[in-house]
C-alpha positions, 0 to 999 in steps of 0.5 A: 517490477513493483506495484504501480500506485496512483493517487487521486484527489476528491475531484478524481484527478490524478495527484501522483504516481509512483512504484512500490518496489518489488523488494518492499513487496517481498519484505511485507509478504514473503518474509512473514505470514503475519500479513494474513491477519490484515484484511486490506493489506492482504488484498495486495499479497498476490503480485500478479493479480492485485488490481485494487481501488481503495477509498473511503472506509477501505482506504482508512482500513488500509492505512490502519493496517499499514500503520499496525504492520510497520513493526514487522518491517525490517529497518532497511525497508522501514523508510520506504514503507513509511513513505508509502504510508505517508503518500496514501495517508495525505489529506488530499488523497481520496482514492488510491489505485494499486496494481501489480504486474 
């Protein structure tokens, strides 16, 4: 089971929902320790305890972390990783809620 990602607009209405796969989570957090250097990204490292809301500056910082971390993602997971970035980066999105298992 992966992360549940819920996207909200400025009015607080749900704009979308999708699952970030467990295999992508493992790619990001189990293969390297480099993620520890990324303040917002590392908040997603514990698969069972993650329950985070990102908005405003925190959302901007998460997007920056994801874009900077992209170089460490393997080619076979890069499309899924970029899709995640695209979803949370949409100009329509004001808040992102990410929850683990």
